[in-house]
C-alpha positions in Angstrom: -22.9 -18.1 -20.7 -19.1 -17.8 -20.2 -17.1 -20.6 -18.7 -13.7 -19.7 -17.3 -12.2 -23.2 -17.6 -9.5 -24.9 -15.6 -8.1 -21.8 -13.8 -6.2 -21.8 -10.5 -9.0 -20.3 -8.4 -7.7 -18.2 -5.5 -10.5 -17.5 -3.1 -11.3 -17.6 0.6 -7.8 -18.7 1.7 -7.6 -21.6 -0.8 -6.2 -22.3 -4.3 -7.6 -25.0 -6.4 -8.1 -25.9 -10.1 -11.6 -25.1 -11.1 -14.0 -23.6 -13.5 -16.4 -20.7 -13.0 -19.6 -20.3 -15.0 -20.9 -16.7 -15.6 -24.5 -16.1 -16.6 -25.6 -12.6 -17.1 -24.1 -10.4 -14.4 -23.4 -13.1 -11.9 -21.5 -16.3 -11.1 -23.9 -19.2 -11.8 -21.8 -22.1 -10.8 -18.3 -23.0 -9.5 -16.9 -26.4 -10.5 -13.9 -27.7 -8.7 -13.4 -30.7 -11.0 -15.9 -32.1 -13.5 -17.9 -29.7 -15.7 -21.0 -31.3 -17.3 -20.9 -31.8 -21.0 -24.0 -29.8 -21.7 -22.3 -26.7 -20.1 -19.2 -27.3 -22.2 -21.4 -27.5 -25.3 -23.4 -24.3 -24.5 -20.9 -21.9 -22.9 -18.3 -19.7 -24.4 -15.1 -21.4 -23.2 -12.2 -19.3 -21.9 -9.2 -21.6 -21.5 -7.6 -20.5 -18.3 -5.1 -23.3 -17.8 -2.0 -21.9 -16.1 -3.8 -18.6 -15.1 -4.9 -17.5 -11.7 -8.6 -16.4 -11.2 -9.4 -14.0 -8.4 -12.3 -11.7 -7.4 -12.0 -8.2 -8.6 -10.0 -5.9 -6.3 -12.0 -3.4 -4.2 -10.0 -0.3 -3.5 -11.4 1.6 -0.5 -9.4 4.8 -1.0 -8.9 6.6 -4.3 -8.8 10.2 -5.4 -10.1 10.4 -9.0 -10.1 14.2 -9.0 -13.6 14.9 -10.4 -15.1 17.4 -10.2 -12.8 20.4 -10.3 -9.4 18.9 -10.5 -9.8 17.0 -13.8 -6.5 18.2 -15.3 -4.9 15.6 -12.9 -7.4 12.8 -13.6 -11.1 12.1 -13.8 -13.6 9.3 -13.2 -13.4 8.1 -16.8 -9.6 7.9 -17.1 -8.8 6.6 -13.6 -11.5 4.0 -13.6 -10.3 2.6 -16.9 -6.7 2.4 -15.4 -8.3 0.6 -12.4 -9.9 -2.0 -14.6 -6.6 -2.6 -16.5 -5.1 -3.3 -13.1 -7.8 -5.7 -11.9 -9.5 -3.2 -9.6 -13.2 -3.6 -10.3 -14.7 -1.4 -7.5 -13.5 1.9 -6.0 -14.5 4.2 -3.1 -13.6 7.8 -3.9 -12.6 10.6 -1.5 -14.3 14.0 -1.0 -11.4 16.5 -1.4 -12.5 17.6 -4.9 -13.7 21.1 -6.1 -16.3 21.7 -4.8 -15.5 19.5 -1.8 -18.0 16.6 -1.3 -19.4 17.9 2.1 -23.1 18.2 1.2 -25.6 15.6 0.1 -26.1 17.6 -3.0 -22.4 17.4 -3.9 -22.3 13.7 -3.1 -25.2 12.9 -5.5 -23.7 15.1 -8.2 -20.7 12.7 -8.1 -22.9 9.7 -8.3 -24.5 11.2 -11.4 -21.1 11.8 -13.0 -20.0 8.2 -12.2 -23.2 6.8 -13.6 -22.2 8.3 -17.0 -18.4 7.9 -16.8 -17.3 5.1 -14.4 -15.7 2.0 -16.0 -15.6 0.3 -12.6 -18.1 -0.1 -9.8 -18.2 2.9 -7.5 -19.1 4.6 -4.3 -18.2 8.0 -2.7 -17.4 9.2 0.8 -19.2 12.3 2.3 -16.5 14.5 3.8 -16.8 15.9 7.3 -16.1 19.5 8.3 -16.1 21.3 11.6 -19.8 22.2 11.0 -21.6 19.8 8.7 -22.8 17.2 11.2 -26.4 17.6 10.0 -25.4 16.6 6.5 -23.4 13.6 7.7 -26.5 12.3 9.5 -28.6 12.4 6.3 -26.4 9.8 4.5 -28.0 6.6 3.4 -25.6 3.8 4.6 -27.0 1.4 2.0 -25.8 3.7 -0.8 -22.7 5.4 0.6 -19.5 3.7 1.7 -18.7 6.0 4.6 -17.8 9.3 6.2 -14.3 10.7 5.6 -12.6 12.8 8.4 -9.3 14.5 7.8 -7.7 14.6 11.3 -4.7 16.0 9.5 -4.6 18.5 6.6 -3.7 17.1 3.2 -4.4 17.9 -0.4 -7.5 20.1 -0.5 -7.3 21.0 3.3 -10.5 19.6 4.8 -9.0 19.5 8.3 -11.5 18.8 11.1 -9.6 20.3 14.1 -12.3 21.3 16.6 -12.5 18.8 19.4 -16.3 19.4 19.9 -16.9 18.7 16.2 -14.8 15.5 16.3 -16.6 14.3 19.4 -20.0 14.9 17.8 -19.1 13.1 14.7 -17.9 10.0 16.6 -20.9 10.1 18.9 -23.7 10.7 16.4 -22.7 9.3 13.0 -24.0 5.8 12.7 -21.9 4.4 9.9 -18.2 3.8 9.1 -15.9 6.7 9.8 -12.7 6.6 7.7 -9.9 8.9 8.9 -6.7 10.4 7.7 -4.6 10.7 10.9 -1.7 13.2 11.2 -1.4 15.6 14.1 -1.3 19.1 12.7 0.4 20.8 15.6 3.3 18.4 15.5 3.7 18.8 11.7 3.7 22.6 12.0 6.3 22.5 14.8 8.5 20.2 12.6 8.1 22.6 9.7 9.4 25.5 11.8 12.4 23.3 12.9 13.4 22.3 9.3 12.8 25.8 7.9 15.3 27.0 10.5 17.8 24.6 9.0 17.1 24.8 5.3 14.8 27.8 4.7 11.8 27.1 2.4 13.6 24.6 0.2 13.6 21.6 2.5 14.9 18.4 0.8 12.2 15.8 0.3 14.0 13.2 2.4 13.0 15.3 5.4 9.3 14.9 4.5 8.9 11.8 6.8 10.5 13.7 9.6 8.1 16.7 9.2 5.0 14.4 8.9 6.6 12.2 11.5 5.9 9.0 13.3 4.8 10.9 16.3 2.4 13.0 14.3 0.8 9.9 12.9 0.7 8.0 16.2 -0.7 10.8 18.2 -3.5 11.4 15.7 -4.3 7.7 15.2 -4.4 7.0 19.0 -6.8 10.0 19.4 -9.1 8.6 16.8 -9.0 5.2 18.4 -9.8 6.7 21.8 -12.8 8.6 20.4 -14.1 5.5 18.7 -13.7 3.5 22.0 -15.4 6.2 24.0 -18.4 6.6 21.7 -18.6 3.1 20.2 -18.1 4.4 16.7 -17.1 2.2 13.7 -13.6 3.5 12.8 -11.4 2.7 9.9 -7.9 4.3 9.9 -6.6 4.8 6.4 -3.1 4.6 5.0 -1.2 3.7 8.1 2.5 4.5 7.7 4.3 3.5 10.9 5.0 0.3 12.8 4.1 2.0 16.1 0.5 2.5 15.1 -0.1 -1.2 14.8 -0.3 -1.4 18.6 -3.7 0.4 18.3 -5.3 -2.7 16.7 -6.5 -6.1 17.9 -6.2 -9.6 16.4 -9.7 -10.9 16.1 -12.2 -11.8 13.3 -12.9 -8.8 11.1 -16.7 -8.9 11.8 -15.9 -8.5 15.5 -13.8 -5.4 15.0 -15.0 -1.9 15.7 -11.6 -0.4 14.8 -9.8 -1.5 11.6 -6.7 -0.4 9.7 -5.7 0.0 6.1 -2.2 0.0 4.6 -1.4 1.2 1.1 0.9 -0.4 -1.5 3.4 2.4 -1.5 4.0 2.0 2.2 4.6 -1.7 1.7 7.0 -1.3 -1.3 9.1 1.9 -0.8 11.0 3.2 2.2 12.8 6.4 3.1 15.9 4.9 1.4 14.1 5.4 -1.9 13.8 9.2 -1.7 17.3 9.5 -3.2 16.2 7.7 -6.3 12.6 8.8 -6.7 12.5 12.2 -5.0 9.1 13.8 -4.8 7.6 11.1 -7.1 7.1 9.1 -3.8 6.0 12.0 -1.7 2.7 11.1 0.0 0.8 12.2 3.1 1.3 10.3 5.3 4.9 10.0 4.3 6.8 6.9 3.3 9.0 6.2 6.3 11.7 3.7 7.4 12.5 0.2 6.4 11.4 -0.9 9.9 8.1 0.8 9.4 7.6 -0.8 6.0 8.4 -4.3 7.4 6.3 -3.7 10.5 3.2 -2.8 8.4 3.6 -6.0 6.4 3.8 -8.0 9.7 0.7 -6.1 10.9 -1.2 -7.4 7.9 0.1 -11.0 8.3 -0.7 -11.0 12.0 -4.3 -10.0 11.4 -4.0 -6.6 13.2 -4.3 -4.7 9.9 -7.1 -5.5 7.5 -7.1 -3.9 4.1 -4.6 -3.2 1.3 -5.5 -0.1 -0.8 -3.8 2.6 -2.9 -4.7 6.1 -1.9 -4.4 6.7 -5.7 -3.9 10.4 -6.0 -2.7 11.7 -9.4 -0.9 15.0 -9.9 0.8 16.4 -13.1 4.6 15.9 -13.1 5.1 19.7 -12.9 3.0 19.7 -9.7 5.4 17.2 -8.2 8.4 19.5 -8.6 10.1 21.3 -5.6 11.1 20.2 -2.1 9.3 18.8 0.9 7.0 21.9 1.2 6.4 22.7 -2.5 5.8 19.4 -4.3 2.3 18.0 -4.3 1.7 14.9 -2.1 0.2 11.9 -3.8 0.7 9.8 -6.9 -1.1 7.4 -9.3 -1.2 3.7 -8.2 -4.5 2.0 -9.0 -3.3 0.4 -12.3 -0.4 -1.4 -10.7 -1.4 -2.1 -7.1 -2.3 -5.8 -7.7 0.9 -6.4 -9.5 2.9 -4.8 -6.7 1.4 -7.1 -4.2 1.8 -10.2 -6.4 5.5 -9.2 -6.7 5.8 -9.1 -2.9 4.2 -12.6 -3.0 6.7 -13.8 -5.5 9.4 -12.6 -3.1 7.9 -14.7 -0.4 6.7 -11.8 1.8 3.0 -12.6 1.6 1.0 -15.5 0.1 -1.1 -15.0 -3.0 -4.1 -16.1 -0.9 -3.5 -13.4 1.7 -3.2 -10.8 -1.1 -6.7 -11.8 -2.3 -8.0 -11.7 1.3 -6.7 -8.2 2.0 -7.5 -6.6 -1.4 -10.8 -8.3 -2.3 -12.4 -10.1 0.6 -11.6 -7.8 3.5 -12.9 -4.5 1.9 -16.1 -6.3 0.9 -16.6 -7.6 4.5 -15.5 -4.4 6.2 -17.8 -2.1 4.2 -20.5 -4.8 3.9 -20.4 -4.5 0.1 -23.3 -6.5 -1.3 -22.5 -9.4 -3.7 -18.8 -8.6 -4.4 -15.3 -9.4 -3.2 -15.6 -13.2 -3.4 -15.9 -15.9 -6.0 -19.3 -17.2 -4.8 -22.4 -18.5 -6.6 -24.9 -15.7 -6.9 -22.3 -12.9 -6.5 -21.5 -10.4 -9.2 -19.0 -11.7 -11.7 -16.2 -9.2 -11.0 -13.3 -11.4 -11.9 -9.6 -11.1 -12.8 -7.4 -13.5 -14.7 -3.7 -13.2 -14.0 -0.8 -14.8 -15.9 1.7 -15.4 -13.1 4.6 -16.1 -15.5 4.2 -13.3 -18.1 6.4 -10.4 -17.3 5.1 -6.9 -17.6 7.2 -3.7 -17.8 5.6 -0.4 -16.8 6.2 2.1 -19.6 4.8 5.4 -20.9 3.0 3.4 -23.6 1.0 1.3 -21.2 0.3 3.8 -18.4 -3.4 4.8 -18.6 -3.5 7.5 -16.0 -4.5 10.9 -17.2 -1.3 12.3 -15.6 0.8 9.9 -17.8 3.4 8.9 -15.2 3.9 6.3 -12.5 6.4 5.8 -9.7 6.8 2.3 -11.1 7.8 3.3 -14.6 10.6 0.9 -15.7 9.6 -1.7 -13.1 9.4 -5.2 -14.4 6.6 -7.2 -12.7 6.6 -11.0 -12.8 2.8 -11.2 -13.5 0.4 -9.6 -16.0 -3.3 -8.9 -15.8 -4.8 -10.9 -18.7 -8.5 -10.2 -18.4 -10.9 -8.3 -16.2 -14.6 -9.1 -16.0 -17.0 -6.5 -14.7 -20.5 -7.5 -13.8 -20.2 -10.6 -16.0 -18.8 -8.7 -19.1 -15.3 -8.7 -20.5 -14.0 -5.2 -19.7 -10.2 -5.7 -20.3 -8.2 -8.2 -22.3 -4.5 -8.2 -23.4 -4.1 -4.5 -23.0 -7.4 -3.5 -24.6 -10.3 -1.9 -22.7 -13.9 -2.4 -23.7 -16.9 -0.1 -23.4 -18.3 -1.7 -20.2 -19.6 0.6 -17.5 -19.6 0.0 -13.7 -22.5 0.1 -11.2 -23.0 1.9 -7.9 -22.0 -0.3 -5.0 -24.7 -1.1 -2.4 -24.0 -1.9 1.2 -25.6 -4.2 3.8 
């Protein structure tokens, strides 16, 4: 037995001084005050005075690049980086090589993860214009969702036939997660900026090429399809304040259409392209200060539901060039929790709301069994945070296979002290242990 003793427990909208008893893989007991003497005598005591204890983060959108793109990252390296950042569960995207668009390819990934994942895992099956029969074979108790690219991005899996989209929304009886950017608008904008700059368009025009209008038109189309067919829709990595109008304020379990925002869209703005250049080039693009602030307000109002990363590593040489040449995406999963706690330190969001949006909401939205909360009987996926120990992101402590981060040099106010995975200590004081994750299951 392990007793995490006298921590500040942040869970289900409250913070209190308490102790959590771990037995085997699960949380045996939560004590808000007195811990019986017999427990203190028997348990391994972890003194957590002055530390925050939260559930492990569940990241519903990562690209770990395996199979086929493992020069950028792989399930082993990126899941270890996740654990070091307090992310204990991930849901991985299908734009690998081969693309995860068949049941066979999907279960090949599960086999890889069973051997190599150092965090808990699930994988999306990717939609194409003609694989509806495969999508309908998915077991919703084992697989987090279906991924639809309603806009081309890395790996180009664009679903652009209206008949195919309608069939997916009408006939797939599980969560449909979408990347929304209108391809026709993007192509028209590329023609416009090529006329001005030729092929070497400066990266600051990236958010004008992959514009607010391109995002809004695609997101509103997805919402309309979901409304028409009663589908369960989750719109990923929202990047504009305008898109927030597509969502309602009501309890999460009553929503059929939900929204995610990623840490880079909450931290950076288009004013940062001058400093960071293509290191902060993502699809959808980082946009204006008003968009960044609007997305945060969307979270605080309850219109938007989940904070994730869209962790998508590339080698630094692949990030060279302008708006058309440099790869879109970057590594984030090791530092996402620290980013959000820094925004909390700045008074922009409470620490309780950070936990709600990064831990509770993904568990509730995806119906993840036994995770995302500090509750008796739940898996002991837990993170201890030192809120007063500074942490500087440096080449020496970056664990991504690509070996860089857009946050390099950033000093965060808090540090991840320990991460527990299924009841076992997986990370402590910068050191990772040989603790493997489990496949997530869904209600």
